[in-house]
C-alpha positions as CSV (number, residue, x, y, z in Angstrom):
1,X,-16.6,-17.2,-39.4
2,X,-18.4,-18.2,-43.0
3,X,-19.6,-22.2,-43.2
4,X,-16.6,-24.4,-44.0
5,X,-14.2,-21.7,-43.4
6,X,-11.8,-22.7,-40.8
7,X,-9.5,-20.9,-38.2
8,X,-6.3,-19.8,-40.2
9,X,-2.9,-20.0,-38.0
10,X,-1.3,-17.1,-36.9
11,X,-4.5,-15.2,-36.3
12,X,-5.3,-14.2,-33.0
13,X,-7.8,-16.8,-32.4
14,X,-5.4,-19.6,-33.8
15,X,-2.9,-18.3,-31.2
16,X,-5.8,-18.7,-28.2
17,X,-7.0,-22.0,-29.5
18,X,-3.1,-23.2,-29.6
19,X,-2.6,-21.8,-25.9
20,X,-5.6,-23.6,-24.5
21,X,-4.6,-26.9,-26.0
22,X,-1.1,-26.5,-25.0
23,X,-2.7,-25.9,-21.4
24,X,-4.6,-28.8,-21.6
25,X,-2.0,-31.1,-22.7
26,X,0.6,-29.6,-20.3
27,X,-2.0,-30.4,-17.5
28,X,-2.8,-33.8,-18.6
29,X,0.9,-34.8,-19.2
30,X,2.3,-34.5,-15.4
31,X,5.0,-37.3,-15.9
32,X,6.6,-34.3,-18.1
33,X,10.2,-33.5,-17.0
34,X,10.7,-30.0,-16.5
35,X,13.4,-29.6,-18.6
36,X,10.9,-30.1,-21.4
37,X,9.4,-26.4,-20.6
38,X,12.1,-24.7,-19.6
39,X,14.1,-24.9,-23.3
40,X,15.7,-22.8,-25.6
41,X,15.1,-18.7,-24.9
42,X,13.1,-17.5,-27.4
43,X,14.0,-14.6,-29.2
44,X,11.7,-11.1,-27.9
45,X,9.5,-10.2,-30.8
46,X,9.9,-6.7,-32.5
47,X,8.0,-4.2,-30.6
48,X,7.7,-0.2,-29.9
49,X,10.0,1.3,-27.3
50,X,7.3,1.5,-24.8
51,X,5.1,-1.5,-25.5
52,X,1.7,-1.9,-23.6
53,X,2.2,-3.4,-20.0
54,X,0.6,-6.1,-17.9
55,X,1.7,-6.6,-14.3
56,X,1.7,-10.1,-13.5
57,X,1.5,-10.8,-9.6
58,X,1.6,-14.3,-7.4
59,X,0.5,-14.4,-4.1
60,X,0.9,-17.1,-0.8
61,X,4.8,-17.9,-1.7
62,X,7.1,-18.5,-2.0
63,X,7.4,-22.2,-2.6
64,X,10.5,-24.4,-3.5
65,X,8.4,-26.7,-6.1
66,X,6.3,-24.4,-8.4
67,X,8.3,-20.3,-7.7
68,X,11.6,-21.5,-9.2
69,X,9.4,-23.2,-12.1
70,X,7.6,-19.7,-12.5
71,X,10.8,-18.0,-12.4
72,X,12.4,-20.1,-15.2
73,X,9.3,-19.4,-17.4
74,X,9.3,-15.7,-16.8
75,X,12.8,-15.4,-18.0
76,X,12.5,-17.5,-20.9
77,X,9.7,-15.2,-21.7
78,X,11.3,-11.9,-21.0
79,X,8.9,-11.3,-18.1
80,X,8.9,-10.0,-14.6
81,X,6.4,-10.3,-11.8
82,X,5.7,-8.9,-8.3
83,X,5.8,-11.5,-5.8
84,X,3.5,-10.6,-2.6
85,X,5.1,-13.2,-0.3
86,X,4.0,-14.5,3.0
87,X,6.4,-13.7,6.1
88,X,5.7,-17.5,7.3
89,X,7.0,-18.7,3.9
90,X,9.8,-16.4,3.5
91,X,11.2,-17.6,7.2
92,X,10.9,-21.2,5.5
93,X,12.6,-20.7,2.2
94,X,14.3,-17.3,2.4
95,X,16.8,-18.9,-0.8
96,X,13.9,-18.9,-2.6
97,X,12.9,-15.6,-1.9
98,X,16.4,-14.2,-3.0
99,X,15.8,-16.3,-6.5
100,X,12.6,-14.0,-6.9
101,X,15.1,-10.6,-6.7
102,X,17.5,-12.2,-8.8
103,X,15.6,-13.0,-11.5
104,X,14.6,-9.3,-12.0
105,X,11.3,-9.6,-10.4
106,X,10.3,-7.9,-6.9
107,X,8.7,-8.7,-3.4
108,X,5.6,-6.9,-2.0
109,X,3.9,-7.8,1.3
110,X,1.2,-10.1,1.9
111,X,1.4,-10.2,5.5
112,X,3.1,-12.9,7.7
113,X,0.4,-15.2,8.4
114,X,-2.6,-14.6,6.3
115,X,-4.5,-12.9,8.3
116,X,-8.3,-12.2,7.3
117,X,-9.2,-8.3,7.6
118,X,-12.5,-8.9,8.4
119,X,-11.4,-10.7,11.5
120,X,-8.5,-9.1,12.5
121,X,-9.4,-5.6,11.8
122,X,-7.1,-2.7,10.6
123,X,-4.5,-3.0,14.0
124,X,-4.4,-6.8,13.6
125,X,-3.3,-6.1,9.7
126,X,-0.7,-3.8,10.7
127,X,0.8,-5.7,13.2
128,X,1.0,-9.0,10.5
129,X,2.6,-6.5,8.0
130,X,5.0,-5.3,10.1
131,X,5.9,-8.8,11.5
132,X,6.3,-9.5,7.7
133,X,8.5,-6.3,7.1
134,X,10.4,-7.5,10.2
135,X,11.7,-10.7,8.8
136,X,12.3,-9.4,5.3
137,X,14.7,-6.8,6.8
138,X,16.1,-9.4,8.9
139,X,16.9,-11.5,5.6
140,X,18.0,-8.5,3.9
141,X,15.4,-8.8,1.3
142,X,14.2,-5.9,-0.7
143,X,10.8,-5.0,-0.6
144,X,8.4,-3.0,-2.8
145,X,5.7,-0.5,-0.8
146,X,2.7,-2.9,-2.1
147,X,0.3,-4.5,0.1
148,X,-2.3,-6.9,-0.9
149,X,-4.4,-8.1,1.9
150,X,-5.2,-11.6,2.1
151,X,-8.8,-12.5,0.1
152,X,-8.9,-8.9,-1.0
153,X,-10.6,-7.8,1.9
154,X,-10.0,-4.2,3.0
155,X,-11.9,-1.2,3.4
156,X,-11.8,2.4,3.1
157,X,-9.9,2.7,7.1
158,X,-7.1,0.0,5.9
159,X,-6.2,1.9,2.8
160,X,-6.3,4.8,4.5
161,X,-3.9,3.5,7.2
162,X,-1.5,1.8,5.0
163,X,-1.5,5.0,2.7
164,X,0.1,6.8,6.0
165,X,2.6,4.3,6.0
166,X,3.6,4.4,2.7
167,X,2.2,1.5,1.2
168,X,-0.2,1.1,-1.9
169,X,-3.1,-1.5,-1.7
170,X,-2.5,-3.5,-4.7
171,X,-5.8,-5.7,-6.1
172,X,-6.2,-7.1,-9.4
173,X,-8.4,-6.6,-12.5
174,X,-7.8,-10.3,-13.8
175,X,-9.0,-13.0,-10.9
176,X,-7.4,-16.2,-12.8
177,X,-9.1,-18.3,-9.7
178,X,-6.1,-20.8,-9.8
179,X,-6.7,-20.9,-5.7
180,X,-9.8,-23.3,-6.7
181,X,-7.7,-25.5,-9.1
182,X,-10.1,-24.7,-12.2
183,X,-7.5,-26.9,-14.4
184,X,-4.8,-25.0,-16.9
185,X,-7.3,-24.6,-20.0
186,X,-9.5,-22.4,-17.6
187,X,-6.6,-20.3,-16.5
188,X,-5.5,-19.7,-19.9
189,X,-8.7,-19.0,-21.6
190,X,-9.5,-16.1,-18.6
191,X,-6.2,-14.4,-19.1
192,X,-5.9,-14.2,-22.9
193,X,-10.0,-13.4,-23.0
194,X,-9.2,-10.6,-20.5
195,X,-5.8,-9.6,-21.2
196,X,-5.7,-5.5,-22.1
197,X,-3.2,-3.0,-21.5
198,X,-3.0,-2.2,-17.7
199,X,-4.1,-5.4,-16.9
200,X,-3.3,-6.7,-13.5
201,X,-3.3,-10.6,-13.3
202,X,-3.5,-12.5,-10.0
203,X,-2.1,-15.6,-9.6
204,X,-0.8,-18.0,-6.9
205,X,2.8,-19.6,-6.4
206,X,2.2,-21.6,-3.1
207,X,-0.8,-22.4,-0.8
208,X,-1.6,-25.7,-2.4
209,X,-1.2,-27.7,-5.8
210,X,-0.4,-25.0,-8.2
211,X,0.6,-27.4,-11.1
212,X,-2.3,-25.9,-13.1
213,X,-1.0,-22.3,-12.5
214,X,2.5,-23.2,-13.9
215,X,1.2,-25.3,-16.9
216,X,-1.4,-22.4,-17.6
217,X,1.4,-19.9,-17.6
218,X,3.8,-21.9,-20.0
219,X,0.9,-21.4,-22.3
220,X,0.1,-17.7,-21.7
221,X,3.4,-16.0,-21.8
222,X,4.1,-16.6,-25.6
223,X,0.7,-15.6,-26.5
224,X,1.0,-12.4,-25.0
225,X,4.8,-12.0,-25.6
226,X,3.9,-12.5,-29.6
227,X,0.8,-10.1,-29.1
228,X,3.2,-7.1,-27.8
229,X,2.5,-7.4,-24.4
230,X,5.5,-6.8,-21.9
231,X,5.3,-8.6,-18.5
232,X,6.4,-6.1,-15.7
233,X,6.5,-5.7,-12.0
234,X,4.4,-3.2,-10.2
235,X,7.0,-0.5,-9.8
236,X,7.7,-0.7,-13.4
237,X,4.0,-0.8,-14.1
238,X,3.5,2.3,-12.0
239,X,6.4,4.1,-13.8
240,X,5.0,3.2,-17.6
241,X,1.5,4.2,-16.7
242,X,2.5,7.8,-15.3
243,X,0.8,6.8,-11.8
244,X,1.8,9.1,-8.8
245,X,-0.6,8.8,-6.0
246,X,-3.0,5.8,-4.8
247,X,-5.9,7.3,-6.0
248,X,-4.9,7.4,-10.0
249,X,-4.5,3.6,-9.7
250,X,-7.0,1.4,-11.2
251,X,-9.6,0.7,-9.3
252,X,-11.3,-3.2,-9.2
253,X,-12.3,-3.8,-5.7
254,X,-12.5,-7.5,-4.9
255,X,-15.7,-9.5,-4.1
256,X,-14.9,-10.2,-0.4
257,X,-14.7,-14.5,-0.3
258,X,-14.6,-16.2,3.2
259,X,-12.2,-18.9,3.0
260,X,-9.8,-20.2,5.6
261,X,-6.0,-20.3,5.0
262,X,-5.2,-23.0,2.9
263,X,-2.6,-25.6,3.8
264,X,0.7,-25.6,4.2
265,X,0.3,-21.8,3.5
266,X,-2.8,-19.7,2.3
267,X,-4.6,-16.7,-0.5
268,X,-4.1,-13.3,-1.5
269,X,-5.9,-4.4,-6.7
270,X,-5.4,-1.0,-6.4
271,X,-7.6,0.8,-4.4
C-alpha cells in the first residue's frame, strides 16, 4: 500500500479489519442483549451452483448457554456445522442436541467422558465411544459416522480400529484455540487469515466460557458468506469434495496436547 493510501471499504482487507474490529467490540460489550446479534436474516449472496465449502465444527457440547446462540448465528448466515457432542453433556441437555438436528446441522461422536487416548488406549476409547452411541440411540438422536478424539490424540492403530467399525476420524485444518480463551479478535483473525476451500475449522460450544467463540463467530460468518463460501456439515463436505474413503480425506495430524478435561465438560482433522 502506497504512503498516504488508505484501505478502501469493500476490499478483502477492509472486510477483515471490519470483522476483527467487530469481534473486539462484541467481546467488550458483554452486557448487550442477544437479540441484537440475532437480528434480521441477511440475504444469501449470489454464488455459483457449487460454491467453495468449509466445514465448521464444534466440540464438547451441547451447552444450554452457548449452543443455542451458535445455532441462531448459523441460521442467520445460511450455515450448518458438525457438532462433536459428548455423551455426558447430551445426557444432561438432550433438548439442545435435538435443536442442533432441527437447525439442519449434524451430530457426531466425541465420546462420552472426553477420555485421553494416550491414557486409556484403543480399548478405552472404543468403550467410551460405544457408551456415547448407546445414549444417542436411547435418545433417538441421529449421529453421523465421524469421530473426533479428545485433544486430537490418536495413532494409526486407533484410526484403523475406528475405520473397521465404520467411523472416520475427523481432525481439523484451522485450530482457533478458542479453548484457551484468547479473545474474539484473535479467533476472528486466525479463521479469516487461514480460510480456504476445503478448510475444517475447530471451535468449541462448551467446556468453559465460550463467549469469545460466539462473538468471533458473529464476526466471521458474514465475511465468509460475502466471500462466497458455504459452511457445510461433514457429510456434505465429503459429498461436495467427492471423497470416498478415509485415506482420501485431508491429513492434518494435531499436535498432541496434554491437558486435563475442563470443567464442567471438556476439549476435542481427518486422518
